[in-house]
C-alpha positions as CSV (number, residue, x, y, z in Angstrom):
1,X,4.3,-22.9,9.4
2,X,4.3,-21.1,12.7
3,X,1.6,-21.4,15.3
4,X,1.0,-21.7,19.0
5,X,-0.7,-24.8,20.5
6,X,-4.1,-24.2,21.8
7,X,-6.9,-26.3,23.3
8,X,-9.1,-28.5,21.1
9,X,-12.3,-30.3,21.9
10,X,-11.4,-33.7,20.4
11,X,-15.0,-35.0,20.7
12,X,-15.9,-32.9,17.7
13,X,-15.3,-33.7,14.0
14,X,-11.9,-32.4,12.8
15,X,-11.7,-28.7,12.0
16,X,-8.5,-29.2,10.1
17,X,-8.3,-28.0,6.5
18,X,-8.3,-25.0,4.3
19,X,-11.0,-22.4,5.0
20,X,-11.6,-19.5,2.6
21,X,-13.9,-16.4,2.7
22,X,-14.3,-12.9,1.4
23,X,-14.0,-9.9,3.6
24,X,-16.1,-6.9,2.4
25,X,-14.2,-3.7,3.1
26,X,-15.1,-0.2,1.7
27,X,-14.6,-0.2,-2.1
28,X,-13.4,-3.8,-2.5
29,X,-13.4,-7.4,-1.3
30,X,-10.4,-9.2,0.2
31,X,-10.0,-12.9,0.1
32,X,-9.0,-14.5,3.4
33,X,-7.6,-18.0,3.8
34,X,-7.0,-19.9,7.0
35,X,-5.0,-23.1,7.0
36,X,-5.7,-25.2,10.1
37,X,-3.6,-28.3,11.0
38,X,-3.0,-30.5,13.9
39,X,0.3,-30.8,15.8
40,X,1.6,-34.3,16.8
41,X,0.3,-33.7,20.3
42,X,-3.2,-33.1,19.1
43,X,-3.3,-29.3,19.5
44,X,-4.2,-27.0,16.7
45,X,-2.1,-24.5,14.7
46,X,-3.0,-22.2,11.8
47,X,-1.8,-19.6,9.4
48,X,-3.5,-16.8,7.5
49,X,-3.2,-15.8,3.8
50,X,-4.5,-12.6,2.3
51,X,-4.0,-13.3,-1.4
52,X,-5.2,-10.0,-2.7
53,X,-2.6,-8.2,-0.4
54,X,0.2,-10.6,-1.3
55,X,0.5,-11.8,2.3
56,X,1.0,-15.5,3.1
57,X,1.7,-17.7,6.1
58,X,0.9,-15.1,8.7
59,X,1.0,-16.9,12.1
60,X,-2.3,-17.3,13.9
61,X,-1.2,-17.1,17.5
62,X,-4.4,-18.4,19.1
63,X,-6.4,-21.3,17.7
64,X,-9.4,-22.5,19.8
65,X,-12.1,-24.9,18.6
66,X,-14.7,-25.8,21.3
67,X,-18.4,-26.3,21.3
68,X,-18.6,-25.9,17.6
69,X,-17.1,-22.4,17.9
70,X,-13.9,-21.5,16.1
71,X,-11.7,-18.7,17.5
72,X,-8.7,-17.5,15.6
73,X,-6.5,-14.6,16.8
74,X,-3.9,-13.0,14.5
75,X,-2.1,-10.7,16.9
76,X,0.4,-9.3,14.3
77,X,-2.6,-8.0,12.3
78,X,-4.7,-7.0,15.4
79,X,-7.5,-9.2,14.1
80,X,-9.8,-11.8,15.6
81,X,-12.2,-14.2,13.9
82,X,-14.9,-16.1,15.7
83,X,-17.7,-18.1,14.2
84,X,-20.0,-21.1,14.5
85,X,-19.3,-24.2,12.5
86,X,-22.1,-25.8,10.5
87,X,-23.2,-29.3,11.3
88,X,-21.7,-30.7,8.2
89,X,-18.4,-28.9,8.9
90,X,-18.4,-27.1,5.6
91,X,-19.1,-23.6,6.6
92,X,-18.2,-21.3,9.5
93,X,-20.4,-18.2,10.0
94,X,-18.8,-15.5,12.0
95,X,-17.2,-12.1,12.3
96,X,-13.8,-10.5,11.8
97,X,-12.8,-7.9,14.4
98,X,-9.9,-5.6,13.6
99,X,-9.0,-2.1,14.8
100,X,-12.4,-1.6,16.5
101,X,-14.3,-2.6,13.3
102,X,-16.5,-5.7,13.1
103,X,-17.2,-7.2,9.7
104,X,-19.2,-10.4,8.8
105,X,-17.0,-13.2,7.4
106,X,-18.2,-16.6,6.2
107,X,-15.5,-19.2,5.8
108,X,-16.1,-22.2,3.5
109,X,-14.0,-25.4,3.5
110,X,-12.1,-25.8,0.2
111,X,-9.8,-28.5,-1.1
112,X,-7.2,-26.1,-2.4
113,X,-6.4,-22.5,-1.5
114,X,-7.0,-19.8,-4.1
115,X,-4.0,-19.3,-6.3
116,X,-3.3,-15.8,-7.6
117,X,-2.1,-15.8,-11.1
118,X,-0.1,-12.8,-12.4
119,X,0.5,-13.6,-16.1
120,X,1.5,-10.0,-16.8
121,X,4.5,-10.2,-14.5
122,X,7.8,-10.8,-16.2
123,X,9.8,-13.9,-15.5
124,X,13.5,-14.2,-15.3
125,X,15.9,-14.4,-17.1
126,X,15.1,-11.0,-18.6
127,X,16.3,-10.1,-22.1
128,X,17.9,-7.0,-20.7
129,X,20.3,-5.8,-17.9
130,X,19.0,-5.3,-14.3
131,X,21.2,-3.6,-11.8
132,X,20.8,-2.7,-8.1
133,X,21.7,0.9,-7.6
134,X,22.0,3.4,-4.8
135,X,22.5,7.2,-4.6
136,X,22.1,10.0,-2.1
137,X,19.8,13.0,-2.0
138,X,22.6,15.2,-0.6
139,X,20.1,18.0,0.3
140,X,18.0,15.7,2.5
141,X,20.8,13.3,3.6
142,X,18.6,10.4,2.3
143,X,20.0,7.2,0.6
144,X,17.8,5.9,-2.1
145,X,18.1,2.3,-3.3
146,X,16.4,0.8,-6.3
147,X,16.7,-0.9,-9.6
148,X,18.0,0.3,-13.0
149,X,17.1,-1.7,-16.1
150,X,19.1,-1.2,-19.3
151,X,18.1,-2.5,-22.7
152,X,21.5,-4.0,-23.2
153,X,25.1,-3.8,-21.9
154,X,26.2,-1.7,-24.8
155,X,24.9,1.6,-26.1
156,X,23.5,4.9,-24.8
157,X,19.7,5.0,-24.0
158,X,16.9,7.4,-23.2
159,X,15.7,6.9,-19.6
160,X,12.7,7.5,-17.4
161,X,12.4,7.8,-13.6
162,X,9.2,6.2,-12.2
163,X,7.5,8.2,-9.5
164,X,5.2,6.3,-7.1
165,X,1.7,7.4,-5.9
166,X,0.6,8.5,-2.4
167,X,1.6,6.3,0.5
168,X,4.8,4.4,1.2
169,X,5.8,2.3,-1.8
170,X,8.6,0.0,-2.7
171,X,10.3,0.3,-6.1
172,X,7.7,-1.9,-7.7
173,X,4.8,0.1,-6.3
174,X,3.5,-3.1,-4.8
175,X,-0.2,-3.0,-3.9
176,X,-2.5,-6.0,-3.1
177,X,0.1,-8.4,-4.6
178,X,0.3,-6.4,-7.8
179,X,3.7,-4.9,-9.0
180,X,2.7,-2.2,-11.6
181,X,6.2,-0.5,-11.7
182,X,7.9,-3.9,-12.3
183,X,5.6,-4.5,-15.3
184,X,6.0,-1.0,-16.6
185,X,9.8,-1.1,-16.3
186,X,9.9,-4.4,-18.0
187,X,7.8,-3.2,-21.0
188,X,9.7,0.1,-21.4
189,X,13.1,-1.6,-21.2
190,X,12.1,-4.1,-23.8
191,X,11.3,-1.0,-26.0
192,X,14.8,0.4,-25.6
193,X,14.3,2.7,-22.7
194,X,16.3,2.5,-19.5
195,X,14.2,2.7,-16.3
196,X,15.1,3.8,-12.8
197,X,12.7,2.9,-10.0
198,X,13.5,3.1,-6.3
199,X,12.0,2.5,-2.9
200,X,10.4,5.6,-1.4
201,X,12.5,7.2,1.4
202,X,11.9,5.3,4.6
203,X,10.7,2.2,2.6
204,X,12.6,-1.0,1.8
205,X,16.3,-0.3,1.5
206,X,16.0,3.5,1.3
207,X,16.7,5.6,4.4
208,X,14.8,8.5,5.7
209,X,11.4,9.1,7.4
210,X,8.5,8.7,5.0
211,X,6.0,9.9,7.6
212,X,7.6,13.4,7.8
213,X,8.1,13.8,4.1
214,X,6.1,16.2,1.9
215,X,5.5,16.3,-1.9
216,X,8.4,18.8,-2.1
217,X,10.6,16.2,-0.4
218,X,9.6,13.5,-2.8
219,X,10.3,15.9,-5.7
220,X,13.8,16.5,-4.3
221,X,14.3,12.7,-4.3
222,X,13.4,12.6,-7.9
223,X,15.8,15.4,-8.7
224,X,18.5,13.3,-7.0
225,X,17.6,10.4,-9.3
226,X,18.0,12.6,-12.4
227,X,21.4,13.7,-11.2
228,X,22.3,10.1,-10.7
229,X,21.2,9.1,-14.2
230,X,23.4,11.9,-15.6
231,X,26.4,10.2,-14.2
232,X,25.7,6.9,-16.0
233,X,27.6,6.4,-19.3
234,X,24.7,4.3,-20.6
235,X,22.2,7.1,-20.3
236,X,21.6,10.0,-22.8
237,X,21.5,13.0,-20.4
238,X,19.3,14.9,-23.0
239,X,16.6,12.2,-23.0
240,X,15.7,11.8,-19.3
241,X,12.0,11.8,-18.6
242,X,9.6,11.2,-15.7
243,X,6.5,9.0,-15.4
244,X,4.4,9.8,-12.4
245,X,1.5,7.7,-11.1
246,X,-1.3,9.2,-8.9
247,X,0.6,11.6,-6.5
248,X,3.6,11.0,-8.8
249,X,1.5,12.8,-11.4
250,X,1.6,15.8,-9.2
251,X,5.3,15.5,-8.3
252,X,6.5,15.1,-12.0
253,X,5.5,18.6,-13.0
254,X,7.0,20.0,-9.8
255,X,10.3,18.4,-10.8
256,X,10.0,19.5,-14.4
257,X,9.7,23.1,-13.4
258,X,12.8,22.9,-11.2
259,X,15.1,21.0,-13.6
260,X,16.0,21.8,-17.2
261,X,17.2,18.2,-17.5
262,X,13.7,16.8,-17.8
263,X,13.0,16.1,-21.4
264,X,9.4,14.9,-21.0
265,X,6.8,13.9,-18.4
266,X,4.0,11.3,-18.5
267,X,1.2,11.5,-16.0
268,X,-0.8,8.4,-15.1
269,X,-4.0,9.0,-13.2
270,X,-2.6,12.3,-12.1
271,X,-4.7,15.0,-10.6
272,X,-6.8,17.6,-12.5
273,X,-7.9,19.5,-9.5
274,X,-6.2,21.5,-6.7
275,X,-5.2,19.4,-3.7
276,X,-7.8,20.8,-1.4
277,X,-10.7,19.9,-3.7
278,X,-9.3,16.4,-4.2
279,X,-9.3,15.8,-0.4
280,X,-12.9,16.9,-0.1
281,X,-14.0,14.6,-2.9
282,X,-12.0,11.6,-1.6
283,X,-13.4,12.1,1.9
284,X,-17.0,12.2,0.6
285,X,-16.5,9.1,-1.5
286,X,-15.0,7.2,1.4
287,X,-17.6,8.3,3.9
288,X,-20.4,7.3,1.5
289,X,-18.9,3.9,1.1
290,X,-18.9,3.6,4.9
291,X,-22.6,4.5,5.1
292,X,-22.1,8.0,6.6
293,X,-25.1,10.3,6.1
294,X,-25.0,13.2,3.6
295,X,-25.6,15.6,6.4
296,X,-22.5,14.4,8.3
297,X,-20.5,14.4,5.1
298,X,-21.4,18.1,4.5
299,X,-20.6,19.0,8.1
300,X,-17.2,17.3,7.7
301,X,-16.4,19.3,4.5
302,X,-17.4,22.5,6.2
303,X,-15.1,21.8,9.1
304,X,-12.2,21.0,6.8
305,X,-12.8,24.1,4.8
306,X,-12.3,26.1,8.0
307,X,-9.1,24.3,8.7
308,X,-7.7,24.9,5.2
309,X,-8.7,28.5,5.4
310,X,-6.5,29.0,8.4
311,X,-3.6,27.1,6.8
312,X,-3.8,29.3,3.7
313,X,-4.0,32.5,5.6
314,X,-1.2,31.9,8.0
315,X,2.4,31.7,6.9
316,X,3.6,31.2,10.5
317,X,3.1,27.6,11.6
318,X,2.9,28.5,15.3
319,X,0.1,31.1,14.6
320,X,-1.7,28.6,12.5
321,X,-1.5,25.9,15.2
322,X,-2.8,28.3,17.9
323,X,-5.8,29.4,15.7
324,X,-6.6,25.8,14.9
325,X,-6.4,24.9,18.6
326,X,-8.8,27.7,19.5
327,X,-11.2,26.6,16.7
328,X,-11.2,23.0,18.0
329,X,-11.8,24.2,21.6
330,X,-14.8,26.3,20.5
331,X,-16.3,23.5,18.6
332,X,-15.8,21.1,21.5
333,X,-17.6,23.5,23.8
334,X,-20.5,23.8,21.5
335,X,-20.9,20.0,21.5
336,X,-20.6,19.8,25.3
């Protein structure tokens, strides 16, 4: 446990212990756990757990308890909690400040921190073969690293490539402590299907720059994965398929159109609308969850429609950039 010693008002009852609360963020709740302890010299130290995000033992760099006020600063997360402790020392009513946003957070003293159970996750040893693999997307100069699972060490098997959704993901598509691709790979491999899953470019052990990559780039990474599987003696080259989740459900058809080696595709929560319309709908849903008025949501859509109109009309990126710059300047002048 890592922490930095801070000042404590020793005249007060001990604040040491496990404190748990729920942080309400748009669309969900995140459990927050602070573990406060005392150093041999009497100063305080603490760590932060975010169980729903799979994060534990995050150092709390600043721990101050004085005049019944608890101050906790987590510099690595850019977050600060401050609250008043109840007279019975069982509750701390306060606020969590992070990235310019302030959210109410009530901490309650508990005897034991929340334990996240994942009964669906497979436990080693597995009844199949698991290999760490690496190959290169020669077109992009990107090295992709991941895991290949095989039903056994003998035989030739059909195979699937798992394609992650939007945002940077590791090979297990880890999100809030869940590992959906690990679970899916485990199930399929037990059913006699080999599974290839890799870290996205620029994530984990894979090289490249995720922030500069487009769906076309991710499609080229999948194509490289297909070419790699075709070199494996354990894989039937005529039975290679794709399973795409979310944005992966968009990328899988893109790859299937480009490669005659794709035997089948499976789309999980893929898109049924054009990308532009999806962005409008997602934006509206997020803004409503944040309490933005319908009038402002409509204005935001109209503004984005103008942006997309320019992007669709202009093939030259420099011309598009200049038109958008002019549009932003005109709107700014109207607001001034």
